[in-house]
N, C-alpha and C positions, 0 to 999 in steps of 0.2 A: 280633833279626835284621830288617833293613830289607826291606820288601816290594819286589817287582820292578816294580810299577806303582802309580801314584797318580792317581786321577781327581779333578779339581777342577771342581765344578759351581757354577752361579750360580742366583739365584732365578728369573730369566727366561731360560731357555735359548735362547729365540728370538733374543735380542739378542747372545748370546755363544757362542763355539764351545767344544767340549769339549777340554780340555787333558789329554794323557796323557804321563806321564813313565815311560819304560821303562829298565830296567837296574838294576843293584845297586851302582852306584858310590856309596860312602858320601859322596863329596864333594857329591853332589846333595842330600844330606839333612844339612845342617849341624846342629850341636848347638844346642839351644834357647837355651843360655846365650850363644851368640855373637850378634853384631849381625845384623840381617836382611839377606838377600841382595838384590841389585838386582831380581831377578825378583819376590820377595815385595813389595818396595816398589812395583814397577810394578802388581802386582795391587791393592795398597792404593789407589794413585792411581786405578786403573780403577774400583774400587768407589765412591770419592768422586765421580768424574766421572759415574758412572751415577746417583747420587743427585741431583747437580746438574741433569743432563739431565732427570730425571723431574720435578723441581720446576719447571724452566723450561717443560717441555711442558704441565704442569698450568696454569701461569700464562698461557701463550699461549692455551690452549684456553678458559680463563675469560675472557680479554680478547675473544676472537673471539665467544663467546656473548654477552658484554655489548654488543659493538658491533652484532651482528646483532639483538639484542632492542631496542637503542636506536634502530636505524634504522627499525624498524617504528612507533615512537612519536614520530618527529621532528616538530617543529612545522611544520604546513603553511604557515604564514605566513612562514617564514624564507626568505630569498633565498640560494641557495647561491653565487651569484656574489659576495656580499659577505662571505664567511666566511674570507677570507685563504687561498685555495688556493695562491697562490704561496709563502707562508710555509710551509705544510704540505709542499709539494714540496721546498723547500729543506732542511727538517728531515729528510725521508725520504732525500734524497741524502746528507746528512752521515751518517745512520745506516747506509746501505748501504756507504759508503766506510769507515766505522769498523769494520763487521763484517768486511769483506774484509781490512782491515789487521790486525785482531785475529787472524783465521785464519792469516795469514802469520806474525805474531809468535809465535803458539802453536807453529807448526811449527818456526820458528827457535829457539824456546826449548828444545824437546825434542831438536832436532838439534844443539843446542849451537853454533849459528852465532854469531859475534861481529861486532862492528862493523868489524873489520879485513878482513872479507870483500870489502869494496868495493875494497881495494887488491890483491886477488889477480888474476893474469892470467886472462883469459877461458877459456883451455884447461884451467885447474884447476877450473873450476866444472862440477859434474855435476848433471844433472837440471833439469827445467823450473822446479820450485818454487824451487830454490836460485838459479837464474838470475833469476827474477822478484824474489826477495828482494834480490839484488844491484842490480838495476835500480831497485827501489823506494828503496833507501838512497841511490843516486846522485841520483835525481830529487828526493828529499826534501831532501837537503842543499844542492842547487844552486838549487832553485826554490821549494819550499814553505816551508822553514824561514825564509828571509829575510822572506818576506811575512808569515808568522804572527808573527815576532818584532817587525816594525814595527807591525803592528796591535795586538799585545798591549802594546807600549810606549805607543802612543797612548791606548789605553783605560786604561792604568794612570795616565797623567797626568790624564785626565779624572776617574778615580776619586779621586785624591788631591785634586784641586781641589774636587770635590763634598764630600769628607770634611772639608776645611778649612772649607767653607761651613757644614756642620753644626756644627762645633766653634765657629765664630764665633757662630752663632745661640744655641747653648747658653750661651756666655759672656755674651751679651747678656741672656739670660733670668736667669742668675745675678745679673747686675748689677741688673736690675729688682727681683729679690727682695731683694737686699742693701740697696738704697737705698729700697725700698718705694715705687717709682714706680707711680702709677696715675692714670688720668684724673680730673680734679677739675672740679667745676662752676665756671664763670666768673662766674656770677651767682647770686642767691638762688634757692632752689627755688620751685616753683609754690605759690601760696597755696592750701592745701587748703580753706580756708573759703570761697573765692570760686570757684565753678564757671566763671564767665566768664573767669577767667585761664587756664584750660586751653586749649591750642591744639586745633584741629580735626584729628583723626587718622582716616585711612582704613585699615582692616584688610582685607587681601586674602588669601583662602584658595584658591589654584588647586588643582584636583584633576582627575583623569581615571581613572575606574573604580576609585576608592578605596573599595570596599565595606567593607573591614575597619576603616577608621580614620576615616571621615567624621564619625561621631557624636562621637568624643572631640575631634577638632580643632575642630568647630563649637561644641561645648560649652565647651571651654577658652577660645576667643576670645570667646564670649558672656559669660563671667564675668570679663573684664578689668576691673580697678578704674579706671573712667574715667567721667566724667559722660555720661549717656545721650544728651544732646543735643549732645555734642562728639565723638561717635565713630560711624562707620558701618562695618558689616562686610559685605564683598562675598564671597559664596560663588561662586567662578568654576568652574562645573562643565563639563568637557569630556567627560563620560562618553557613550559611545555605546550604553549599555544603558538602554532606556526604563524598565525596572523600577527600576533604581538611581536614575535621575533622579527618579522619583516618591518614592522613599524619602528622598532628600536634600531635596527640596522639603518633604516633611512635617516633617523635622527642623528646617528653617529656620522653618517656620510655627509649630512648637512654641515656639521661642525668641522669635519675633516676638510671639506672644500673651502672653509674659511681660514685654513692654515693651522688649525688645532691639531696637535699630535695626539690622536685618539684612535683606539682600535676597539673592535667588537669581538667578543670571545664567547663561544657557546660550547658547553660540554655535551658530548654524546652520551656518556655514562654519568648520570647525575646522582652521585652517592655522597653521603656525609653532610648534606645540607650546606649551610654557609661555610663551615669549616672545610668541607671538601672542595667547595668552589674556590676559596682563597688559596688552599693548598695547591690545587691544580694550576692556578695562575702564577704562583711563585716558582713553578718548575720551568717557566719559559727561559730560554737562553739569554735573552736581553736583560733579564732582571739583575744579573751580576753587574751591570753597568750603573746601577742605581744604589744610592746610599740610604735613602729613607723611603718609607711607604706610608701613605695616609689613606684611611678607609672612611668612606661615607656610605651609609645605607641609602636606599633609594629615595626615602622621603626627606633626606637632609640636604639643605641648601646653604653651603658656606658662603661667607662674604668674600669678595675678591682678595682682600688682604689677609686671609686666613694663614697661608703659608708664611708670609712675612712676619706674622706675630708668633708663630710656633717654632718653625725650623731654626731660627737664630739661637734658641736656647740650647741646641746641641753643640754649638761652636764653643770650643774650649772646655767641654764637659764630657769626656770620653766615657764616663760611667753612666751617663743618662741613656736610658733605653726607650722611654715613652714620654710624650707630652700629650696630655689629655685636655680637651676644651670642654666647656659647659654646653649643655643643651638649653635651648629656649623653644617655646611652643607657640605656633601661630594660632592654634585653636583652643587655648587654655580657658577662654571664656565662652566656649560654644554651648556647654550645658553643665549640669551639676556634676556629672561624672568627670568631665575634664577638669573642672575646678578642684575637685578633691584629689585627682591625680597630680595636679600641679603642686599642691601642698606637699605631698610626699616627695616628689622629685626635686623641688626647691630645697627641701631639707637635705636630701641626699647629696646634691651638688654643693650647696652653700656651706654645709656643716661637715658631713661625713667625708666627702672627697677632699675638701680643702684642709681639714684638720689632719687627716691621714697623710696627705701629700706634704704638708709643712713639717710635721713632727716625726713621721715614719718613712717618708720617701717611698711609700707603697700604698696602693689602693687598687680596687678592681677595675680593670679596663672596661669601659662601657661599650665596647664593640664597634664604635663608630666615632667620628669627630676627634680622632686621635692620630698622632704621627709616631710611627715606630722606627727605630734604627734597625735596618734589615739584619745587621750583624747580631743584634740582640735576639731577634726572632730565630735566626738560624742556630745560634748557640743554645737556645732554650728548647730546641726540638721542633720548631715550626708549628704549624696548625695541626691539631689532632682532632679526629672525628669521634672520640670516645664519649663525649657528653654533648648536651645541648647548650652549654655555656662555654663555647670555645674561647670567648674573650677573657673570662675569668681564669680559664685553664692556662692560657699562655701568660697571663699576668702573674699567676702564682709561680709558674716554672721560671719565669724571668727573675722574679724576686729571689727565688732559691739560688739562682746563679749569680746573685750579687748586683743586678742591674737596678738603677734608681729611676723613680718616676717623678714627674712634675705635673701639677694640676694648675691650669690657668682659669681662674674664676671670671676674669674680665674678657675672655674670648668666647663668644657665643656662636653656636650654629643652630639655625632654626630647623624644627622638625614638627611632626604631628603626634598628637596623643590619640589613642583609640577612643572613638566616640560612642561605641556600643559596648554594653556590658559583656556580651559574648566574646568580642575580640579582646577586651581587657582581661577577662578571666583566663583565656587561653594564653595570653602573654604572661600573666602572673604565674600560671602553672609551670610554664617553661623556666621562668626566672627563679622559681623556688624549688623545683625538682632537680635542676642542673647542679646547683651548689652541693647538694647532698651526694649526688653521683661523684662529683669531683672530690669531695672530702674523703670518701671511701678509697678513691684511687690515689690521692695525694698524701694521705696520712703517713704511710711508710717513708715516702720521699722527704717529707717535712722533718720527720724524726731523725733521719740519717743525714740531712743536709748540714753544711758547714756554717750556716748563719748563726747568729748569737741566740742564746736561750730566750732572751726577751722577745726577739722577732718570732721564734718558734711559738712561744706562748701567745703572742698576739695573733698569729695565723690560726692556731688551733682553737683557743678559747674565745677570742673576740670576733675575729673575722668569720669563722665557720660556726662554732657552737652557739655563741650568744646571739649573733645577728641573723643567722640563717636557720638554726634549729630551735633554739629556746624560744625565740620571739613568736613564731607561729604555734608552737606547742602550748605555751601557757595562755596565750590570748584565746585560743579555741577552747582549751580544756577548762580554764577558769571562768570565762565569761559566757560561754555558750553551753557548757555541760554542767559544771559544778554549781554555778549560781542558780540556774532554774531548779536543779535537784534539791538544793538547800531549802527551797520553799516548802518542800514536803519533809524535810529533815531539820527541824528547828535547832537541834543540837549542834549542827554544823553551819549555822547562819554566818554569812560573811559580814564583817563590819563595813560601815559606810565609807571609810577612807579608802578601802580597796576598790569598791565599785563606783565611787564618785570623785573623791578629792584628788587622789593620785592620778587617775586617768585624765582628769581635766587639766591638771598641772602639766603632764607630759604632752598632752595635745597642744597646750599653749606653747610649749617649747618647739614643737614641730611646726607650728604656724608662724613662728617668729621670722623665718627667712622670707615669708610672703605675707607681709602685714595686711594687705588688702583682703586677705582671706579670713580675717577674724570673725566676720558674721557667719561663717560656715563652721564654727568650732564644734557645735553639737552634731551637725550632720557628719562632720569628719570623724568624730569619735565613734558614732554609731556605724559608719561605713567601714571603718577599720576593723571593728569587731565582726562585721558581716563578711568581710573578705578573709577572715581567719580560717573559715572552713576550706576555702580554695587553697590557701597557703599551707594549711596543715595537711591536707590531702596530697598536695604536691610534694611536701617535705617527706612524708611517709613513702610515697611512690619512689622518690629518688634514693632514699636511704636503704630501702629493701628491694630496689630494682624491679618494681612492678612495670607492667607493659606501658602504661601511660607516661612513665618517666622519660621515654625516648621519643615522645611525640613532639613533632615540630610543625606548627601551623603558622604560616606567614600572617602577620598582623595586618588586618584590613586597613587600607589607606583611603582617604577621600580626595587627596590632591589639592588641599587648600593651600593658598599662598598668602603671604603677608602683602600689605599694600606696596611696600618697596619692591617685592619680588614681581608683582604684577607690572609695575612701571618699568622695571629693568627688562622684562621679557616682552613688553608690548611691541617694540620694534621688530624683534625676532619673529613673533607670531604673525605680524602683518606680512613680513617677507615670505614666510612659509606658506601663507594662504595665497599669495600672489604667484608663488612659484609654480610654473607649469612646464617643467623640464621633461626631457625624455625619460629620465629615471623615475620621476614622479608618476608619469603615465604608466610606466612599466610596473611600478609597485601597485597602482590601482588595478591594473588588469590581472595581476597575480592574486590580489585579494578577491576580486570578483570570481576568478576561476575557481579558487578554493571554496568559496561560498556555494558556487554552483555544484561542485563535486560533493560537498557536504549534504546539500539538499537532495541530490540524486541518490546518495547512499541511504539517507533516511527514507526516501520513497521506496527504494528496493526493499529495505528492511521491513517497512510497513506492509508491502505487498506479500512478503514471505511469512507474514504473521508474527513478526517480532514485535517486542514492546519498544516503542520509541519514546525517549525522554522528551518532554516538552522543551521548546527552545527557550522561552522566557518563564522560568520557574518562579512562581510568586513567593516572595520572602515574607516570613511572619516573625513576630517576636517569639523568643524562646521561652520555655518554662524550665526552671532549674529545681529539680525535686529535692535535692539536699537542702537548699536554702528554704524551700517551702516547709520541709519537715522541721527544721530548726525554728522557723517562724511560729508554727503551731505549738511546738514545745515551749517556747518562751512565752507565748500568749497564755498557754495553760498554766504555767508557773505564775504569770501575772495575776490570773484569776485567783489562784491560791493565796498569793500575797495580798490581794484585795480583801479576802476573808479575814486575814490576820491584821489588817491595817498597818502594813509595814512602811508606808510612806514612800521614801525615795526608792526602796527596792521595787515597789510596784511600778512607779513611773519609769524606772530604768528598764525593767523587763517589758513593759508595755511598748515603749518607743523602740527598744531593740528588736522586739518581735515584729513590729510594724515595718522597720527597716529591712528585716529579712524577707518579709512578705513582698515589699516593693521590689526588691532585687530578684526574688524568686519568680515573680511574674514579669520580669524584664521591663519594669516601668521606669528605669533610670537610664540615662544616656540617650543615644540616638534611637528614635522610634521608627520601626520598619512597618510599612503598611502591608 
């Protein structure tokens, strides 16, 4: 016998009302063997919705806590005006619009409204929400859809052109491998028995507050296999820490006592960043005695035979201005972030640099691990401080003056990859804003230059526009803005081959130079789209000369060394620890004296009521608001796609939104406690 009343309760009665069913009608209690009733299905959906809301509320509260905690520890030196506020406001506007549209679509879905509602007479429309939905459909089809369709088609064309460029580069690399094309010496190699036949080489190591890596870079340069009287090492220190300056001076003196021709140089007026440092070093009187100059950043450790593998290419080749070596990375397997960076840089060196070097004799100088003919530098105008990509600047000007470049893929110099997302993001901002600054400055010179029309077209359309401007523009606009918006505008829905098949194919091409990275194909594809916001913002900043375009932040180093490096420097480190000379004691006393003075100054400042910055400031993970905004935009679009059962569109938006969320909360790369 059925009961007269049934009470249904939930786990949290505060959020749900008590439902009571009265009566003895057996139809109200169908047999269990029959299909579930609409009311039961509604309760089932309500339970699922409750779980989803609980998860979202937990996620939102976690994000709020993270943002609040990060705001307390934000770097005081950052200028808030240069952090892309307009971009963040644009993303927030898109997010708000998408949430409103999703709310209306959810109501329409459960009300079972269809697209024919727009054709109904106005007197048949009941309710404000239904009228709003009808107005939205009309406005969407008449005004928004045509604009989004046009923009998506334009971005699709750019996407296909850039994909074709990648394919051509890969085919060129395959051809080089198949034909075994490589740079060959035009003249006999240097006579190793006659030291006087070795040309004079200047080695420059620019650095700025590189406490973690200065020892290994100075040590590696000091052990280059080259006659001592034919080489000079300049340690160009721009550090603003007096203690670090003393440490670097001591390291230089250690190698000088061993017979290495090495000098320490520090600028009193530190302007122009790295370009200003190199420009100042080239003004020394003794530079005129040298024929070549090689540059190593502070985290680069060349092998002893580096000069013997690069400098001989200049012999018998007076038109050659630059020999560039390849980078290799000691920490490429440190975490997921370094693995994904390694994919990009392997493609850059293995494919882009090698193909351009073989077929065009031109490529962008990488700023380090290269040997320049000093005459080429001087005739091209030397180092200029007008952009943050001084290496690309001098390469373009040298190319316009007719100098040729050679890339050596088999000569590697080890270095480090940024292990935290914050450091990587700042590096990518500089790498993508600088080329746009340079393009604005160099365009008139390129047009007026005497190089061939083909080389001019390559510089303007391929080197600058396609690879530096179009790539970040379409990747951000198409996959981060248009794609989520098309979930609310079915008329402009993108086909599967645009969001799935072609990107996977291009990602496969990018991974070919590093075959061990194939398991990271999907994370690489998602991460590249995630980085598009940083690259797009940097490109816009450089193109329109926003304040952040001239921002230069030294990439954080960890001082990691490969196993061979550790073995090579083991003997040196042991001797340095045992060393107890008078100069060492003098250095120690200076450091202690400066620390004592610093403590005394802080004590006085505290006694006078000043605010004293803590000595050991606790570092925390950052929160990146633009990435978080895009994460919620994509997840909102994924919810709309789920209602329409879009399949692959839903999964792409879901995982892309989650990747933005992971990056926005700084959960990728090095974790800082």
